[in-house]
Structures are given as structure tokens and as C-alpha cells.
Backbone as XML, in Angstrom:
<?xml version="1.0"?>
<chain id="A" units="angstrom">
  <residue number="1" name="MET">
    <atom name="N" x="108.767" y="90.597" z="69.260"/>
    <atom name="CA" x="108.120" y="91.818" z="69.707"/>
    <atom name="C" x="108.442" y="92.024" z="71.192"/>
  </residue>
  <residue number="2" name="ALA">
    <atom name="N" x="108.938" y="93.177" z="71.543"/>
    <atom name="CA" x="109.330" y="93.490" z="72.919"/>
    <atom name="C" x="108.101" y="93.762" z="73.776"/>
  </residue>
  <residue number="3" name="VAL">
    <atom name="N" x="108.157" y="93.290" z="75.005"/>
    <atom name="CA" x="107.082" y="93.544" z="75.952"/>
    <atom name="C" x="107.431" y="94.816" z="76.708"/>
  </residue>
  <residue number="4" name="ASN">
    <atom name="N" x="106.469" y="95.721" z="76.777"/>
    <atom name="CA" x="106.691" y="97.001" z="77.444"/>
    <atom name="C" x="106.291" y="96.875" z="78.907"/>
  </residue>
  <residue number="5" name="THR">
    <atom name="N" x="107.243" y="96.503" z="79.771"/>
    <atom name="CA" x="106.961" y="96.352" z="81.197"/>
    <atom name="C" x="107.338" y="97.628" z="81.937"/>
  </residue>
  <residue number="6" name="PRO">
    <atom name="N" x="106.595" y="97.952" z="82.989"/>
    <atom name="CA" x="106.914" y="99.157" z="83.760"/>
    <atom name="C" x="108.316" y="99.078" z="84.365"/>
  </residue>
  <residue number="7" name="LYS">
    <atom name="N" x="108.920" y="100.257" z="84.545"/>
    <atom name="CA" x="110.252" y="100.343" z="85.151"/>
    <atom name="C" x="110.228" y="99.904" z="86.605"/>
  </residue>
  <residue number="8" name="ALA">
    <atom name="N" x="109.260" y="100.368" z="87.347"/>
    <atom name="CA" x="109.149" y="100.057" z="88.767"/>
    <atom name="C" x="107.739" y="100.416" z="89.225"/>
  </residue>
  <residue number="9" name="SER">
    <atom name="N" x="107.393" y="99.923" z="90.391"/>
    <atom name="CA" x="106.094" y="100.206" z="90.975"/>
    <atom name="C" x="106.262" y="101.266" z="92.068"/>
  </residue>
  <residue number="10" name="VAL">
    <atom name="N" x="105.500" y="102.337" z="91.955"/>
    <atom name="CA" x="105.615" y="103.484" z="92.861"/>
    <atom name="C" x="104.279" y="103.725" z="93.554"/>
  </residue>
  <residue number="11" name="LEU">
    <atom name="N" x="104.334" y="104.011" z="94.856"/>
    <atom name="CA" x="103.156" y="104.425" z="95.606"/>
    <atom name="C" x="103.254" y="105.922" z="95.858"/>
  </residue>
  <residue number="12" name="VAL">
    <atom name="N" x="102.256" y="106.662" z="95.384"/>
    <atom name="CA" x="102.182" y="108.105" z="95.604"/>
    <atom name="C" x="101.147" y="108.352" z="96.697"/>
  </residue>
  <residue number="13" name="VAL">
    <atom name="N" x="101.581" y="109.012" z="97.777"/>
    <atom name="CA" x="100.695" y="109.280" z="98.912"/>
    <atom name="C" x="100.567" y="110.785" z="99.084"/>
  </residue>
  <residue number="14" name="ASP">
    <atom name="N" x="99.357" y="111.296" z="98.876"/>
    <atom name="CA" x="99.122" y="112.734" z="99.011"/>
    <atom name="C" x="97.637" y="112.953" z="99.233"/>
  </residue>
  <residue number="15" name="ASP">
    <atom name="N" x="97.284" y="113.850" z="100.155"/>
    <atom name="CA" x="95.877" y="114.135" z="100.405"/>
    <atom name="C" x="95.260" y="114.997" z="99.318"/>
  </residue>
  <residue number="16" name="SER">
    <atom name="N" x="96.064" y="115.631" z="98.485"/>
    <atom name="CA" x="95.566" y="116.484" z="97.408"/>
    <atom name="C" x="95.363" y="115.663" z="96.135"/>
  </residue>
  <residue number="17" name="LEU">
    <atom name="N" x="94.135" y="115.627" z="95.655"/>
    <atom name="CA" x="93.815" y="114.918" z="94.423"/>
    <atom name="C" x="94.632" y="115.467" z="93.251"/>
  </residue>
  <residue number="18" name="VAL">
    <atom name="N" x="94.781" y="116.777" z="93.192"/>
    <atom name="CA" x="95.549" y="117.394" z="92.113"/>
    <atom name="C" x="96.997" y="116.923" z="92.139"/>
  </residue>
  <residue number="19" name="MET">
    <atom name="N" x="97.624" y="116.936" z="93.310"/>
    <atom name="CA" x="99.021" y="116.505" z="93.413"/>
    <atom name="C" x="99.168" y="115.011" z="93.104"/>
  </residue>
  <residue number="20" name="ARG">
    <atom name="N" x="98.231" y="114.203" z="93.588"/>
    <atom name="CA" x="98.280" y="112.765" z="93.267"/>
    <atom name="C" x="98.217" y="112.549" z="91.763"/>
  </residue>
  <residue number="21" name="ASN">
    <atom name="N" x="97.285" y="113.229" z="91.127"/>
    <atom name="CA" x="97.108" y="113.055" z="89.686"/>
    <atom name="C" x="98.304" y="113.572" z="88.893"/>
  </residue>
  <residue number="22" name="LEU">
    <atom name="N" x="98.881" y="114.704" z="89.303"/>
    <atom name="CA" x="100.060" y="115.240" z="88.600"/>
    <atom name="C" x="101.243" y="114.280" z="88.715"/>
  </residue>
  <residue number="23" name="GLN">
    <atom name="N" x="101.496" y="113.793" z="89.920"/>
    <atom name="CA" x="102.614" y="112.871" z="90.115"/>
    <atom name="C" x="102.376" y="111.561" z="89.368"/>
  </residue>
  <residue number="24" name="LYS">
    <atom name="N" x="101.151" y="111.057" z="89.450"/>
    <atom name="CA" x="100.811" y="109.801" z="88.774"/>
    <atom name="C" x="101.014" y="109.934" z="87.269"/>
  </residue>
  <residue number="25" name="ALA">
    <atom name="N" x="100.508" y="111.011" z="86.682"/>
    <atom name="CA" x="100.627" y="111.212" z="85.235"/>
    <atom name="C" x="102.087" y="111.317" z="84.795"/>
  </residue>
  <residue number="26" name="ALA">
    <atom name="N" x="102.881" y="112.087" z="85.541"/>
    <atom name="CA" x="104.294" y="112.259" z="85.179"/>
    <atom name="C" x="105.056" y="110.942" z="85.287"/>
  </residue>
  <residue number="27" name="LEU">
    <atom name="N" x="104.794" y="110.183" z="86.328"/>
    <atom name="CA" x="105.490" y="108.909" z="86.522"/>
    <atom name="C" x="105.057" y="107.865" z="85.494"/>
  </residue>
  <residue number="28" name="GLU">
    <atom name="N" x="103.764" y="107.812" z="85.212"/>
    <atom name="CA" x="103.288" y="106.852" z="84.212"/>
    <atom name="C" x="103.838" y="107.195" z="82.823"/>
  </residue>
  <residue number="29" name="LYS">
    <atom name="N" x="103.922" y="108.474" z="82.526"/>
    <atom name="CA" x="104.491" y="108.903" z="81.246"/>
    <atom name="C" x="105.947" y="108.432" z="81.123"/>
  </residue>
  <residue number="30" name="ALA">
    <atom name="N" x="106.643" y="108.386" z="82.248"/>
    <atom name="CA" x="108.043" y="107.932" z="82.265"/>
    <atom name="C" x="108.156" y="106.409" z="82.318"/>
  </residue>
  <residue number="31" name="GLY">
    <atom name="N" x="107.021" y="105.707" z="82.345"/>
    <atom name="CA" x="107.045" y="104.256" z="82.288"/>
    <atom name="C" x="106.907" y="103.517" z="83.606"/>
  </residue>
  <residue number="32" name="TYR">
    <atom name="N" x="106.556" y="104.232" z="84.680"/>
    <atom name="CA" x="106.404" y="103.590" z="85.986"/>
    <atom name="C" x="104.960" y="103.131" z="86.196"/>
  </residue>
  <residue number="33" name="SER">
    <atom name="N" x="104.802" y="102.092" z="86.972"/>
    <atom name="CA" x="103.492" y="101.632" z="87.403"/>
    <atom name="C" x="103.175" y="102.386" z="88.696"/>
  </residue>
  <residue number="34" name="VAL">
    <atom name="N" x="102.035" y="103.067" z="88.755"/>
    <atom name="CA" x="101.747" y="103.950" z="89.886"/>
    <atom name="C" x="100.438" y="103.563" z="90.571"/>
  </residue>
  <residue number="35" name="THR">
    <atom name="N" x="100.511" y="103.478" z="91.890"/>
    <atom name="CA" x="99.347" y="103.301" z="92.746"/>
    <atom name="C" x="99.271" y="104.549" z="93.604"/>
  </residue>
  <residue number="36" name="VAL">
    <atom name="N" x="98.051" y="105.006" z="93.923"/>
    <atom name="CA" x="97.905" y="106.202" z="94.747"/>
    <atom name="C" x="97.180" y="105.876" z="96.043"/>
  </residue>
  <residue number="37" name="ALA">
    <atom name="N" x="97.471" y="106.689" z="97.053"/>
    <atom name="CA" x="96.779" y="106.627" z="98.341"/>
    <atom name="C" x="96.518" y="108.057" z="98.777"/>
  </residue>
  <residue number="38" name="LYS">
    <atom name="N" x="95.326" y="108.303" z="99.321"/>
    <atom name="CA" x="94.963" y="109.673" z="99.691"/>
    <atom name="C" x="95.336" y="110.043" z="101.114"/>
  </residue>
  <residue number="39" name="GLY">
    <atom name="N" x="95.940" y="109.112" z="101.848"/>
    <atom name="CA" x="96.343" y="109.416" z="103.214"/>
    <atom name="C" x="97.174" y="108.302" z="103.816"/>
  </residue>
  <residue number="40" name="GLY">
    <atom name="N" x="97.621" y="108.548" z="105.042"/>
    <atom name="CA" x="98.500" y="107.618" z="105.731"/>
    <atom name="C" x="97.924" y="106.237" z="105.967"/>
  </residue>
  <residue number="41" name="PRO">
    <atom name="N" x="96.715" y="106.132" z="106.531"/>
    <atom name="CA" x="96.161" y="104.801" z="106.782"/>
    <atom name="C" x="96.029" y="103.970" z="105.497"/>
  </residue>
  <residue number="42" name="GLU">
    <atom name="N" x="95.583" y="104.600" z="104.416"/>
    <atom name="CA" x="95.454" y="103.894" z="103.139"/>
    <atom name="C" x="96.829" y="103.471" z="102.619"/>
  </residue>
  <residue number="43" name="ALA">
    <atom name="N" x="97.823" y="104.333" z="102.775"/>
    <atom name="CA" x="99.180" y="104.005" z="102.334"/>
    <atom name="C" x="99.724" y="102.804" z="103.096"/>
  </residue>
  <residue number="44" name="LEU">
    <atom name="N" x="99.534" y="102.795" z="104.402"/>
    <atom name="CA" x="100.034" y="101.681" z="105.222"/>
    <atom name="C" x="99.336" y="100.378" z="104.851"/>
  </residue>
  <residue number="45" name="GLU">
    <atom name="N" x="98.058" y="100.463" z="104.546"/>
    <atom name="CA" x="97.320" y="99.280" z="104.114"/>
    <atom name="C" x="97.886" y="98.753" z="102.790"/>
  </residue>
  <residue number="46" name="LYS">
    <atom name="N" x="98.179" y="99.655" z="101.871"/>
    <atom name="CA" x="98.693" y="99.245" z="100.559"/>
    <atom name="C" x="100.122" y="98.707" z="100.648"/>
  </residue>
  <residue number="47" name="VAL">
    <atom name="N" x="100.905" y="99.241" z="101.566"/>
    <atom name="CA" x="102.273" y="98.739" z="101.752"/>
    <atom name="C" x="102.221" y="97.361" z="102.414"/>
  </residue>
  <residue number="48" name="GLY">
    <atom name="N" x="101.201" y="97.123" z="103.238"/>
    <atom name="CA" x="101.018" y="95.805" z="103.853"/>
    <atom name="C" x="102.053" y="95.486" z="104.904"/>
  </residue>
  <residue number="49" name="LEU">
    <atom name="N" x="102.133" y="96.291" z="105.944"/>
    <atom name="CA" x="103.149" y="96.112" z="106.979"/>
    <atom name="C" x="102.916" y="94.889" z="107.859"/>
  </residue>
  <residue number="50" name="GLU">
    <atom name="N" x="101.716" y="94.365" z="107.882"/>
    <atom name="CA" x="101.403" y="93.270" z="108.790"/>
    <atom name="C" x="102.032" y="91.949" z="108.369"/>
  </residue>
  <residue number="51" name="ASN">
    <atom name="N" x="102.145" y="91.716" z="107.062"/>
    <atom name="CA" x="102.547" y="90.384" z="106.615"/>
    <atom name="C" x="104.051" y="90.129" z="106.642"/>
  </residue>
  <residue number="52" name="GLY">
    <atom name="N" x="104.876" y="91.153" z="106.705"/>
    <atom name="CA" x="106.323" y="90.982" z="106.775"/>
    <atom name="C" x="106.968" y="90.544" z="105.475"/>
  </residue>
  <residue number="53" name="ASP">
    <atom name="N" x="106.178" y="90.454" z="104.403"/>
    <atom name="CA" x="106.713" y="90.078" z="103.102"/>
    <atom name="C" x="107.479" y="91.237" z="102.484"/>
  </residue>
  <residue number="54" name="SER">
    <atom name="N" x="108.042" y="90.997" z="101.324"/>
    <atom name="CA" x="108.692" y="92.067" z="100.579"/>
    <atom name="C" x="107.657" y="93.125" z="100.246"/>
  </residue>
  <residue number="55" name="PRO">
    <atom name="N" x="108.065" y="94.386" z="100.242"/>
    <atom name="CA" x="107.104" y="95.447" z="99.943"/>
    <atom name="C" x="106.596" y="95.336" z="98.503"/>
  </residue>
  <residue number="56" name="PRO">
    <atom name="N" x="105.341" y="95.705" z="98.264"/>
    <atom name="CA" x="104.770" y="95.611" z="96.925"/>
    <atom name="C" x="105.184" y="96.757" z="95.997"/>
  </residue>
  <residue number="57" name="PHE">
    <atom name="N" x="105.978" y="97.688" z="96.497"/>
    <atom name="CA" x="106.427" y="98.833" z="95.709"/>
    <atom name="C" x="107.940" y="98.951" z="95.788"/>
  </residue>
  <residue number="58" name="GLU">
    <atom name="N" x="108.521" y="99.568" z="94.773"/>
    <atom name="CA" x="109.960" y="99.829" z="94.784"/>
    <atom name="C" x="110.275" y="101.212" z="95.341"/>
  </residue>
  <residue number="59" name="LEU">
    <atom name="N" x="109.241" y="102.073" z="95.458"/>
    <atom name="CA" x="109.428" y="103.444" z="95.929"/>
    <atom name="C" x="108.117" y="103.993" z="96.452"/>
  </residue>
  <residue number="60" name="VAL">
    <atom name="N" x="108.211" y="104.820" z="97.510"/>
    <atom name="CA" x="107.053" y="105.551" z="98.021"/>
    <atom name="C" x="107.382" y="107.035" z="97.959"/>
  </residue>
  <residue number="61" name="LEU">
    <atom name="N" x="106.495" y="107.813" z="97.326"/>
    <atom name="CA" x="106.573" y="109.277" z="97.357"/>
    <atom name="C" x="105.518" y="109.708" z="98.360"/>
  </residue>
  <residue number="62" name="LEU">
    <atom name="N" x="105.958" y="110.306" z="99.465"/>
    <atom name="CA" x="105.100" y="110.509" z="100.633"/>
    <atom name="C" x="104.995" y="111.976" z="101.024"/>
  </residue>
  <residue number="63" name="ASP">
    <atom name="N" x="103.775" y="112.496" z="100.970"/>
    <atom name="CA" x="103.507" y="113.855" z="101.449"/>
    <atom name="C" x="103.638" y="113.859" z="102.963"/>
  </residue>
  <residue number="64" name="ASN">
    <atom name="N" x="104.092" y="114.965" z="103.519"/>
    <atom name="CA" x="104.222" y="115.055" z="104.972"/>
    <atom name="C" x="102.995" y="115.669" z="105.614"/>
  </residue>
  <residue number="65" name="MET">
    <atom name="N" x="102.437" y="116.692" z="105.003"/>
    <atom name="CA" x="101.337" y="117.429" z="105.619"/>
    <atom name="C" x="99.994" y="116.884" z="105.136"/>
  </residue>
  <residue number="66" name="MET">
    <atom name="N" x="99.475" y="115.902" z="105.872"/>
    <atom name="CA" x="98.177" y="115.310" z="105.560"/>
    <atom name="C" x="97.322" y="115.364" z="106.815"/>
  </residue>
  <residue number="67" name="PRO">
    <atom name="N" x="96.013" y="115.523" z="106.666"/>
    <atom name="CA" x="95.156" y="115.710" z="107.839"/>
    <atom name="C" x="94.947" y="114.469" z="108.695"/>
  </residue>
  <residue number="68" name="ASP">
    <atom name="N" x="94.912" y="113.294" z="108.108"/>
    <atom name="CA" x="94.570" y="112.098" z="108.879"/>
    <atom name="C" x="95.762" y="111.500" z="109.620"/>
  </residue>
  <residue number="69" name="MET">
    <atom name="N" x="96.937" y="111.572" z="109.003"/>
    <atom name="CA" x="98.149" y="111.025" z="109.604"/>
    <atom name="C" x="99.325" y="111.704" z="108.913"/>
  </residue>
  <residue number="70" name="LYS">
    <atom name="N" x="100.194" y="112.298" z="109.669"/>
    <atom name="CA" x="101.346" y="112.994" z="109.094"/>
    <atom name="C" x="102.272" y="111.998" z="108.390"/>
  </residue>
  <residue number="71" name="GLY">
    <atom name="N" x="102.914" y="112.475" z="107.345"/>
    <atom name="CA" x="103.826" y="111.634" z="106.593"/>
    <atom name="C" x="104.957" y="111.075" z="107.434"/>
  </residue>
  <residue number="72" name="LEU">
    <atom name="N" x="105.421" y="111.862" z="108.409"/>
    <atom name="CA" x="106.493" y="111.366" z="109.273"/>
    <atom name="C" x="106.039" y="110.168" z="110.098"/>
  </residue>
  <residue number="73" name="GLU">
    <atom name="N" x="104.755" y="110.140" z="110.498"/>
    <atom name="CA" x="104.213" y="108.982" z="111.217"/>
    <atom name="C" x="104.189" y="107.760" z="110.302"/>
  </residue>
  <residue number="74" name="VAL">
    <atom name="N" x="103.781" y="107.967" z="109.061"/>
    <atom name="CA" x="103.735" y="106.881" z="108.084"/>
    <atom name="C" x="105.145" y="106.345" z="107.854"/>
  </residue>
  <residue number="75" name="LEU">
    <atom name="N" x="106.091" y="107.263" z="107.678"/>
    <atom name="CA" x="107.492" y="106.876" z="107.467"/>
    <atom name="C" x="108.005" y="106.053" z="108.643"/>
  </residue>
  <residue number="76" name="GLU">
    <atom name="N" x="107.706" y="106.483" z="109.851"/>
    <atom name="CA" x="108.168" y="105.763" z="111.032"/>
    <atom name="C" x="107.612" y="104.333" z="111.060"/>
  </residue>
  <residue number="77" name="LYS">
    <atom name="N" x="106.343" y="104.171" z="110.709"/>
    <atom name="CA" x="105.736" y="102.837" z="110.693"/>
    <atom name="C" x="106.349" y="101.977" z="109.584"/>
  </residue>
  <residue number="78" name="ILE">
    <atom name="N" x="106.602" y="102.568" z="108.422"/>
    <atom name="CA" x="107.235" y="101.817" z="107.338"/>
    <atom name="C" x="108.630" y="101.370" z="107.757"/>
  </residue>
  <residue number="79" name="ARG">
    <atom name="N" x="109.396" y="102.267" z="108.375"/>
    <atom name="CA" x="110.767" y="101.931" z="108.781"/>
    <atom name="C" x="110.804" y="100.902" z="109.909"/>
  </residue>
  <residue number="80" name="GLY">
    <atom name="N" x="109.711" y="100.739" z="110.610"/>
    <atom name="CA" x="109.641" y="99.690" z="111.611"/>
    <atom name="C" x="109.646" y="98.296" z="111.001"/>
  </residue>
  <residue number="81" name="VAL">
    <atom name="N" x="109.356" y="98.220" z="109.702"/>
    <atom name="CA" x="109.276" y="96.936" z="109.011"/>
    <atom name="C" x="110.266" y="96.840" z="107.847"/>
  </residue>
  <residue number="82" name="HIS">
    <atom name="N" x="110.410" y="97.934" z="107.083"/>
    <atom name="CA" x="111.235" y="97.917" z="105.870"/>
    <atom name="C" x="112.340" y="98.967" z="105.956"/>
  </residue>
  <residue number="83" name="SER">
    <atom name="N" x="113.558" y="98.553" z="105.668"/>
    <atom name="CA" x="114.686" y="99.487" z="105.644"/>
    <atom name="C" x="114.595" y="100.390" z="104.421"/>
  </residue>
  <residue number="84" name="GLY">
    <atom name="N" x="115.439" y="101.396" z="104.393"/>
    <atom name="CA" x="115.506" y="102.310" z="103.265"/>
    <atom name="C" x="116.005" y="101.658" z="101.993"/>
  </residue>
  <residue number="85" name="VAL">
    <atom name="N" x="116.679" y="100.525" z="102.130"/>
    <atom name="CA" x="117.124" y="99.772" z="100.951"/>
    <atom name="C" x="115.972" y="98.927" z="100.419"/>
  </residue>
  <residue number="86" name="GLU">
    <atom name="N" x="115.216" y="98.310" z="101.321"/>
    <atom name="CA" x="114.076" y="97.480" z="100.916"/>
    <atom name="C" x="112.960" y="98.311" z="100.286"/>
  </residue>
  <residue number="87" name="LEU">
    <atom name="N" x="112.683" y="99.461" z="100.878"/>
    <atom name="CA" x="111.597" y="100.316" z="100.405"/>
    <atom name="C" x="111.990" y="101.788" z="100.563"/>
  </residue>
  <residue number="88" name="PRO">
    <atom name="N" x="112.592" y="102.363" z="99.530"/>
    <atom name="CA" x="112.945" y="103.779" z="99.596"/>
    <atom name="C" x="111.696" y="104.659" z="99.738"/>
  </residue>
  <residue number="89" name="VAL">
    <atom name="N" x="111.798" y="105.678" z="100.580"/>
    <atom name="CA" x="110.715" y="106.636" z="100.775"/>
    <atom name="C" x="111.286" y="108.030" z="100.564"/>
  </residue>
  <residue number="90" name="ILE">
    <atom name="N" x="110.671" y="108.746" z="99.627"/>
    <atom name="CA" x="111.047" y="110.137" z="99.380"/>
    <atom name="C" x="109.908" y="111.010" z="99.876"/>
  </residue>
  <residue number="91" name="MET">
    <atom name="N" x="110.223" y="111.892" z="100.798"/>
    <atom name="CA" x="109.231" y="112.845" z="101.288"/>
    <atom name="C" x="109.032" y="113.899" z="100.216"/>
  </residue>
  <residue number="92" name="VAL">
    <atom name="N" x="107.772" y="114.152" z="99.853"/>
    <atom name="CA" x="107.425" y="115.134" z="98.827"/>
    <atom name="C" x="106.416" y="116.069" z="99.476"/>
  </residue>
  <residue number="93" name="THR">
    <atom name="N" x="106.852" y="117.286" z="99.797"/>
    <atom name="CA" x="105.978" y="118.159" z="100.570"/>
    <atom name="C" x="106.237" y="119.629" z="100.271"/>
  </residue>
  <residue number="94" name="ALA">
    <atom name="N" x="105.255" y="120.444" z="100.568"/>
    <atom name="CA" x="105.414" y="121.891" z="100.415"/>
    <atom name="C" x="106.142" y="122.492" z="101.607"/>
  </residue>
  <residue number="95" name="ASN">
    <atom name="N" x="106.309" y="121.706" z="102.653"/>
    <atom name="CA" x="106.942" y="122.181" z="103.875"/>
    <atom name="C" x="108.461" y="122.068" z="103.760"/>
  </residue>
  <residue number="96" name="ASP">
    <atom name="N" x="109.133" y="123.220" z="103.801"/>
    <atom name="CA" x="110.596" y="123.195" z="103.717"/>
    <atom name="C" x="111.253" y="123.634" z="105.031"/>
  </residue>
  <residue number="97" name="GLU">
    <atom name="N" x="110.527" y="123.442" z="106.145"/>
    <atom name="CA" x="111.060" y="123.773" z="107.461"/>
    <atom name="C" x="112.211" y="122.830" z="107.793"/>
  </residue>
  <residue number="98" name="SER">
    <atom name="N" x="113.328" y="123.381" z="108.229"/>
    <atom name="CA" x="114.504" y="122.549" z="108.488"/>
    <atom name="C" x="114.227" y="121.497" z="109.563"/>
  </residue>
  <residue number="99" name="GLU">
    <atom name="N" x="113.380" y="121.803" z="110.521"/>
    <atom name="CA" x="113.050" y="120.845" z="111.579"/>
    <atom name="C" x="112.403" y="119.583" z="110.998"/>
  </residue>
  <residue number="100" name="ASP">
    <atom name="N" x="111.486" y="119.767" z="110.040"/>
    <atom name="CA" x="110.828" y="118.614" z="109.424"/>
    <atom name="C" x="111.788" y="117.833" z="108.538"/>
  </residue>
  <residue number="101" name="ILE">
    <atom name="N" x="112.667" y="118.529" z="107.861"/>
    <atom name="CA" x="113.655" y="117.867" z="107.006"/>
    <atom name="C" x="114.569" y="116.995" z="107.868"/>
  </residue>
  <residue number="102" name="VAL">
    <atom name="N" x="115.055" y="117.551" z="108.968"/>
    <atom name="CA" x="115.924" y="116.799" z="109.882"/>
    <atom name="C" x="115.169" y="115.602" z="110.453"/>
  </residue>
  <residue number="103" name="SER">
    <atom name="N" x="113.922" y="115.812" z="110.851"/>
    <atom name="CA" x="113.114" y="114.705" z="111.397"/>
    <atom name="C" x="112.949" y="113.594" z="110.377"/>
  </residue>
  <residue number="104" name="ALA">
    <atom name="N" x="112.702" y="113.962" z="109.132"/>
    <atom name="CA" x="112.526" y="112.955" z="108.077"/>
    <atom name="C" x="113.794" y="112.125" z="107.897"/>
  </residue>
  <residue number="105" name="PHE">
    <atom name="N" x="114.943" y="112.790" z="107.884"/>
    <atom name="CA" x="116.185" y="112.048" z="107.709"/>
    <atom name="C" x="116.526" y="111.204" z="108.943"/>
  </residue>
  <residue number="106" name="LYS">
    <atom name="N" x="116.152" y="111.674" z="110.121"/>
    <atom name="CA" x="116.355" y="110.865" z="111.330"/>
    <atom name="C" x="115.510" y="109.598" z="111.279"/>
  </residue>
  <residue number="107" name="LEU">
    <atom name="N" x="114.351" y="109.697" z="110.623"/>
    <atom name="CA" x="113.479" y="108.532" z="110.468"/>
    <atom name="C" x="113.846" y="107.717" z="109.228"/>
  </residue>
  <residue number="108" name="GLN">
    <atom name="N" x="114.982" y="108.038" z="108.635"/>
    <atom name="CA" x="115.548" y="107.304" z="107.506"/>
    <atom name="C" x="114.807" y="107.487" z="106.190"/>
  </residue>
  <residue number="109" name="ALA">
    <atom name="N" x="114.287" y="108.711" z="105.955"/>
    <atom name="CA" x="113.781" y="109.020" z="104.616"/>
    <atom name="C" x="114.969" y="108.967" z="103.664"/>
  </residue>
  <residue number="110" name="ASN">
    <atom name="N" x="114.743" y="108.515" z="102.457"/>
    <atom name="CA" x="115.829" y="108.436" z="101.486"/>
    <atom name="C" x="116.131" y="109.787" z="100.859"/>
  </residue>
  <residue number="111" name="ASP">
    <atom name="N" x="115.124" y="110.649" z="100.804"/>
    <atom name="CA" x="115.319" y="112.004" z="100.286"/>
    <atom name="C" x="114.127" y="112.853" z="100.700"/>
  </residue>
  <residue number="112" name="TYR">
    <atom name="N" x="114.241" y="114.151" z="100.481"/>
    <atom name="CA" x="113.207" y="115.106" z="100.871"/>
    <atom name="C" x="113.166" y="116.169" z="99.790"/>
  </residue>
  <residue number="113" name="VAL">
    <atom name="N" x="112.072" y="116.254" z="99.055"/>
    <atom name="CA" x="111.949" y="117.254" z="97.991"/>
    <atom name="C" x="110.707" y="118.093" z="98.235"/>
  </residue>
  <residue number="114" name="THR">
    <atom name="N" x="110.758" y="119.330" z="97.782"/>
    <atom name="CA" x="109.624" y="120.219" z="97.966"/>
    <atom name="C" x="108.800" y="120.312" z="96.688"/>
  </residue>
  <residue number="115" name="LYS">
    <atom name="N" x="107.511" y="120.546" z="96.905"/>
    <atom name="CA" x="106.570" y="120.711" z="95.794"/>
    <atom name="C" x="106.689" y="122.122" z="95.243"/>
  </residue>
  <residue number="116" name="PRO">
    <atom name="N" x="106.430" y="122.315" z="94.000"/>
    <atom name="CA" x="106.100" y="121.298" z="93.005"/>
    <atom name="C" x="107.361" y="120.563" z="92.553"/>
  </residue>
  <residue number="117" name="ILE">
    <atom name="N" x="107.194" y="119.279" z="92.256"/>
    <atom name="CA" x="108.314" y="118.459" z="91.811"/>
    <atom name="C" x="108.622" y="118.779" z="90.350"/>
  </residue>
  <residue number="118" name="ASP">
    <atom name="N" x="109.887" y="118.943" z="90.078"/>
    <atom name="CA" x="110.336" y="119.118" z="88.694"/>
    <atom name="C" x="110.793" y="117.763" z="88.191"/>
  </residue>
  <residue number="119" name="PHE">
    <atom name="N" x="109.867" y="117.031" z="87.552"/>
    <atom name="CA" x="110.197" y="115.702" z="87.067"/>
    <atom name="C" x="111.202" y="115.771" z="85.940"/>
  </residue>
</chain>
């Protein structure tokens, strides 16, 4: 009997409960293990930047426009510890301003997609 193991572990970071739930449901349906965070500080805690160990996730889907801490700040802190190969980060945001897109790539985001995501 085959064991049904998740494809990968994904952290979804978004201040919108609706967006978190939509992304979580779509990813879980596709076989991924999903953890959610409602903001930057919670995301950084879950990634565990202090210990220097391997990241607990294979991918982070990160909203940029959040009230407590902007996604670009979170990305910068993650990149201070984990490279884009160690922990890919895809910016997922409603903001399609070219300035923010360029900033995200300068901070080594692996990709930048706009909401709503077409899974």
C-alpha cells in the first residue's frame, strides 16, 4: 500500500483570511502540506531565522502589502539567512507596480505573481 506523502511544505503569508484560505485549499488539493501566517512577524517566526538550520519549508508564498510588516521587509530578512535556492520565495500580491516588482527581484525573490493566482 502506497503512502500518500505531501509533495512539499509551503508557507502562505497573507493578511487576508480569504486569500490565505484560498491558497491553502488549492495547494492542499494539489497535495502540498501548507502552513499559514497572517503577517510578517508570524512568518519570520515560522521560518525560524534565528537557528540557522535548514528552512522548515520548501517554498514561501508571500504577500507584499500587509499592515504589520511589508512583504519586501520579510523577504529581505529571509534572504539574510537563506538563499533563493535554499528557500524559494514567490511574491503574491495585488500590487503590480513596476517599482515593487523590481525591488522584489533585487531582494532575490524567485518570482512575482499578481492576485488572484490562477493555480
